[in-house]
N, C-alpha and C positions, 0 to 999 in steps of 0.2 A: 608464650605464644602471641600475646597481644603486642609485644615489642619486636617480633620477628617480621621481616618483610613478607607480605601476603604471597608474593610470587614464589617464595621458598617454603611455603607451608608444608608441602609434601615431604621435602627433605627434612624439615624440622620435626614433623610427626614421626618419620622413620627413625630419627635419632632418639626421640622420646620412647618409642616402642622398644628400642634396644636396651634402654635403661630400666624400663618398668617390666617386672616379671609377671605381675598379676594380669591375666588376660581380661578379666572383668573391668579393671581400671583402664586398660588400653581401649576397650570398647567405649567406655564412658568419655574418655578424652576425644576419641574420633567423632563422637556424636556432638560434642560441645564446641569443637574447634571448626571455624569456617574455613573451607578449603576451596581452591579454584574449581569452578564448575566445568564439567566435561560434557560433550555432546555425543549422543549415539543415534542410530537410525533404526526405526521400527521395521522389523523383518516382514511384518504383515502389511502395513500401509505404506511403507517407504518414507514416512515423515520423520523429521528429526525431533529428538526430545533430550532433555537434560538429565545427566546421570549425577545422582547425589545420594546423600544418606537417607533422604526421605522416601526414595523409591527402591532402596536396596534391600535385598534379602540374601545374606551370604555374599556370594560373588555374582549374583544376578540382579538385574534392574528391570523394574516393571514399566512398560510403556503406557503412558496415559491414554493413548489412542486405541490400542487393542486390548489393554488390561492384561497382557501376557508378559511373563518374565523372559528375559533374554540373558544367558541361555536358559532353557526351561528347567524348572526345579519342581520336585514333588512337594505338595503341601505348602506352597508359598502363601504369604499373607494376602488376603483378599478383602475388599471393601464390602460393606453391606449395600444392598441395592439402592436405598435412598441416597446414601452418601456417594455412590458411584454416579448416579444421575447428576448430583450436584457438582461432582468433579468434571464431568463432561461439559456441563454448562459453563463452569468457570474457565475451562481451557478455551472454549469458543470465544468468550467475551475478552479474556485476557490476551488472546492472540490478536484481536482488533486493537486493544490498548497498546500492545507492543509494536504493532505495525504503524500506528499513528504517532507514538512518541519516539520510537527508535528507528523507524524506517528500515527495518531489517533485524537480523539477529534471530535467536531462538528463545522461545518461552515455554514453560511447562508449569502445570499446577497439580499438586498432589494433596489428597485428603487422607486422613486416617482417624479412627475412633480413639477417643481418650477415655470416656466413661459414658454412662447412660445419659448424662446431662451435658456432655461437652464433646467437641470434636476439634481437630486441629488441621491446618492446611499450610502449604508452602507455595508461594508465588515467586517464580524464578525467571530471570532474564539474563541472557548472555549475548553480548554484541561485540564482535571483532570488526574493527575498521580496516579498510584497505590502506596500504602504505601510500603516503603522498607528502609533498613538501618537506622531505627529509625525515619524516616520521616513519620508522620501520615497523613499529608495533603500537597499537592502541586498542584497548579492550575495556569494556564496562560490564560488570557483573553485579546484579542486585538479587538479594535473597530476602524475602518477606515471610516471616514465620508468624502465623496468627492462630490464636486459640479462642474459640467461641464457647462461652459457658452460659447455659440457659438459667435465668433467674425467674422461678415460677411466681414468687410473690409480687414482683414488679412487672411481670409479663414482658421482660426485656432480655437482651443478650449483652453480656459483657465481652467485648473484643479486646484482646491483649495482643499487640503487634510488636515484633522486634525486627527491625529492618537493618540490613547490612549492605554496604556498597563497597566494591573494590574497583579502583581505577588504576590502569597501567598504561604508561606512555614511554616509549623508547625512541630515540633518534639515532641516526647513523653518525659515525664519527666524522668530524670535519675540523676546520682550523680552530674552532672554538671548543673542541672536545666533543663528548657525547653526553646525552641526557637519558637518565633512567629514573623515572618518577613512578613510584608505586605506593599506594596508600589506601586506607579503608576507614570507614566510619560506621558506627552502630548507634541506633537510636531506638528508644522504646516508648510506647504510648498505650493508654487504655481509654476506651470509650464505650458508653452504653447506648444501645439503639433498640427501638421496639421491634419485636418480631413475634407474630402469633403462632406460626407453624414451625415445628422443629427443623424441618429440612426444606423450607421455602426458598425459592430462587432469590428472594430479597437478601439472603445472606451474601450471595455473590456480589450484588450491587453495593451492599454495605462495605464489604471487604475491599472491593475495587476502589471505592472512594477513599478508604484508609490508606491503601497502597499508594494511590496517586498523591495524596497529601504528604505522606512520609518521604516518598522519593523526590518530590519537589523540594522539600526542606533539605534533604541530603545533597541534592545537586547544588543548591545554593551554598551549603556549608563547604562542600568540596571546592567550589570555585573560590570561596573566600580563603580557605585554609591552604590549599595546595597550589592552585593555579595563580592566584593573586600574589601569594608569598613567593613563589618561584620567580614570577615576573619582577617582583620588587628586588630580589637578590640579584637577578641578572642585570637589572638596570643599574644597581649599585656597582656591580663588577665592571660593567662597561664604563661607568663614570670614573672609576679608579684608573682603568687603563688609559682613558682619555687624558686624565691629569698627568699620568706618568709620561705620556707622549709629549705633552706641552712642556714639561720640565726638561726633557731631553732636547727639544727644539730650542728652548731658551738657553 
């Protein structure tokens, strides 16, 4: 799956599901493989939110705004009250982060309990750009999975973050052909920060700082690996074509 195009992840997973007979293994594969993010609309508030594995229970998805599943299901997983308050605060602040950095798109934050001394959360952003200058499709998707583990001896919290970014750019076909650029990067990082209260709002600010730092590094890496390399290949291709034209003229 790491070597398959991210845009074809749904098709690749469907093929794997047909090959794997064990339903438990299929569920584990779906949880570990990053898939393109989808957007839904909250029936109660009308706001948009991201559909993913982190807010899914069966075939229903929990809205971070209303805390209700769509479609409704009996006995759906719910958060503890302190963690739900933390989730609401994180969505509020991360929405401002998304507005300032991306100038649009959709963002969602989901929390869940891991153990008595740890919790996890996912900070997600999906941004689709409008077609322009020959570009028919351009999208950015970032998923930041964080686990916070309380360390009583040092009175600090260990944050483990795994950030993944998918970039898709497609252009319309012209005299030079068409362009279909799809790629993704994943990076991991750990950091210790002080925190006295188990569910203090300082968690949100600590995590936002981690997300901002990781996404900045991923943007730089994508620009270096994909954009710059593509530009270099195109420049060489144009150079070869120019040399051929000169030979014909001579």
